[in-house]
C-alpha positions as CSV (number, residue, x, y, z in Angstrom):
1,M,-0.4,-11.5,10.2
2,E,2.2,-9.6,8.2
3,L,2.3,-5.9,8.7
4,I,3.4,-4.2,5.5
5,R,4.8,-0.6,6.0
6,K,5.7,0.2,2.4
7,V,5.2,-1.2,-1.1
8,S,7.1,-0.2,-4.2
9,V,5.5,-1.1,-7.6
10,G,7.7,-1.2,-10.7
11,S,10.7,-3.1,-12.1
12,D,13.1,-0.2,-11.4
13,Y,13.1,0.6,-7.7
14,K,14.4,4.1,-8.2
15,N,11.6,5.0,-10.5
16,A,8.9,2.8,-8.9
17,M,5.7,4.1,-7.3
18,H,6.1,4.0,-3.6
19,Y,3.2,3.7,-1.2
20,I,3.7,4.1,2.6
21,V,1.2,3.6,5.5
22,Q,0.0,7.0,6.7
23,Q,1.1,8.7,3.5
24,D,-1.3,11.5,2.3
25,V,-3.0,10.7,-1.0
26,L,-5.7,12.2,-3.2
27,S,-4.4,15.8,-2.7
28,G,-4.6,15.4,1.1
29,N,-8.2,14.1,1.0
30,G,-7.2,10.7,2.3
31,K,-4.3,8.7,3.7
32,I,-3.1,5.2,3.3
33,H,-4.7,3.2,6.2
34,L,-3.4,-0.3,5.4
35,I,-1.3,-2.2,2.9
36,S,-2.2,-5.9,2.8
37,R,-1.8,-9.1,0.7
38,N,-5.0,-11.1,0.0
39,K,-5.3,-14.8,-0.4
40,S,-4.6,-14.8,-4.1
41,G,-1.3,-12.9,-3.5
42,E,-2.5,-9.4,-4.7
43,I,-1.3,-6.4,-2.8
44,E,-4.2,-4.1,-1.7
45,I,-3.9,-0.5,-0.6
46,W,-6.7,0.7,1.7
47,I,-7.3,4.4,2.3
48,E,-9.1,6.4,4.9
49,N,-10.9,9.6,3.7
50,T,-11.6,12.7,5.7
51,S,-14.9,11.2,6.9
52,S,-13.0,8.2,8.5
53,E,-14.4,5.8,5.9
54,I,-12.0,3.1,4.9
55,M,-12.1,1.8,1.3
56,L,-10.0,-0.2,-1.2
57,W,-8.0,2.3,-3.3
58,K,-5.6,0.2,-5.4
59,S,-4.9,-3.5,-6.0
60,F,-1.8,-4.9,-7.7
61,G,-1.7,-8.4,-9.2
62,A,0.7,-11.0,-8.0
63,N,2.5,-10.9,-11.4
64,M,3.5,-7.2,-10.9
65,P,7.1,-6.4,-9.9
66,I,6.7,-5.4,-6.3
67,S,9.1,-4.7,-3.4
68,I,7.6,-5.0,0.1
69,E,9.0,-3.5,3.3
70,F,7.5,-5.0,6.4
71,N,6.9,-3.1,9.7
72,I,9.4,-4.4,12.2
73,D,9.2,-3.4,15.9
74,F,12.0,-4.5,18.2
């Protein structure tokens, strides 16, 4: 299983939207729990809210310009 740490969405990396695991979202009411790629190649961003519920927050199609940074532990 690939562990994705960060995904950047947009054709221009400098101005892209960047999503990082454990990043606070929704005005601090949630944080990014997991970034994954499903079988069809879409990138999914799962968040955890203050009640510890995990839900799908965003999904980006395989045809979107995306840069992926994997979590690498040595």
